[in-house]
C-alpha positions, -999 to +999 in steps of 0.1 A: +000+000+000+013+034-010+014+061+017+005+097+007+007+130+025-017+157+014-009+192+025-039+213+016-060+239+035-092+236+014-114+210+032-134+202+001-103+195-019-089+175+009-120+153+011-121+148-027-084+139-029-087+116+001-117+097-015-098+090-047-065+082-032-082+057-009-098+042-040-063+037-053-054+017-022-034+045-007-031+053+030-036+091+034-023+115+060-036+151+059-024+184+071-039+219+066-009+240+079+023+243+059+046+241+089+029+210+103+029+194+068+066+201+064+074+184+098+054+153+088+070+151+054+104+155+070+101+128+097+079+102+080+083+080+049+058+087+021+055+075-015+040+108-026+033+143-013+004+162-027+013+198-019-008+230-023+012+261-033-007+286-011-008+275+025-009+290+060+023+287+080+046+279+051+039+280+014+044+251-010+075+265-026+093+269+007+082+234+018+095+219-014+128+238-013+135+229+024+127+192+019+150+189-011+178+209+008+174+183+036+176+155+011+140+143+013+134+130-022+097+119-018+079+127-051+059+159-049+027+167-069+021+205-065-013+220-067-017+256-076-045+280-084-021+300-105-017+292-142+011+316-152+042+299-167+065+315-141+047+297-112+048+263-130+085+266-137+092+279-102+074+249-087+093+224-109+127+241-103+121+241-066+120+203-067+084+194-075+080+164-098+047+175-113+020+201-109-018+205-114-036+238-118-068+243-099-095+236-107-084+202-120-104+172-132-102+142-109-093+119-138-063+141-145-053+140-109-056+102-107-036+099-139-008+121-125-007+102-092-005+068-110+022+081-133+044+093-104+039+060-085+047+039-116+078+060-122+089+055-086+085+017-090+103+017-124+132+038-110+136+014-081+136-016-104+161+000-127+184+009-097+182-028-086+195-039-120+222-013-126+255-003-109+252+010-074+282+033-077+301+052-105+336+064-103+341+088-132+373+108-129+371+128-097+333+123-096+318+096-074+281+088-077+263+066-051+231+057-068+214+039-039+222+067-014+217+094-040+250+110-030+275+127-053+310+138-044+338+155-063+374+149-051+359+135-019+338+165-012+300+161-010+280+179-037+244+189-029+221+182-058+184+187-062+164+155-071+161+166-107+198+175-110+207+141-096+183+123-120+197+142-149+233+133-139+224+096-134+206+094-168+235+109-186+262+090-166+245+057-173+245+064-210+280+078-217+284+091-252+247+091-260+232+124-269+198+134-255+178+162-269+158+185-245+125+168-253+140+134-244+154+147-211+120+163-203+102+130-210+128+108-191+132+130-161+098+147-157+080+116-168+058+130-196+059+153-225+064+189-213+063+207-245+075+243-244+096+240-212+130+231-228+145+261-209+138+242-177+163+215-189+188+242-198+186+258-163+190+224-146+220+215-168+236+248-161+231+245-123+244+209-124+275+219-143+282+248-119+283+222-091+304+194-107+325+209-134+360+222-124+357+248-152+321+255-163+334+273-195+351+240-206+329+211-192+346+179-184+316+157-176+284+170-192+291+179-228+270+198-253+262+180-286+256+211-308+223+211-326+211+181-304+214+185-267+237+170-240+258+139-234+281+125-207+317+123-217+325+087-227+363+093-225+365+096-187 
């Protein structure tokens, strides 16, 4: 049974979500206050967090950022009443895995939840079948612990930065275009948000590359996208 935390202050939405998550055979915890929800997410294991953007106590963006900074990698489905592109990108770049704009259809909600849970299972199965650690030059990646170090020093990566790094490192020399990276990392077609990939790659490079102007690990394939250096 999957365990889901819902952090939402609208009682009608809470009840609606609770009904349908229960139908999906999920155990549901609920919190209306952002700070209380953050504490629950921090100290309890969940398979998914459904997180409202606007909350009393602490907003959804702050919750997302703090959890990721503390290396809580539970998938987050963010709910927002705002539909502007800036808010969507901000949510994703803060570490959310997906978002839905209110009002949303319940079928769409169920589809997103199922997709995230399937992706989690698929990632776990893939990790079980692949190498647990990678030593690539001065870069060390511990897949199981989701830890990255450079010359022995720990590097703090967001979940999406880590997922990008692992995807590229597990396929050295293979070039991925931005649409492929969006599909593989975010789990579905996210047309029009290629700049999100660029910003994640740039931040990842700034953390692992000795010289960002001359990348050693993540290379650009001009006219295509990005690849991991297969000569390391």
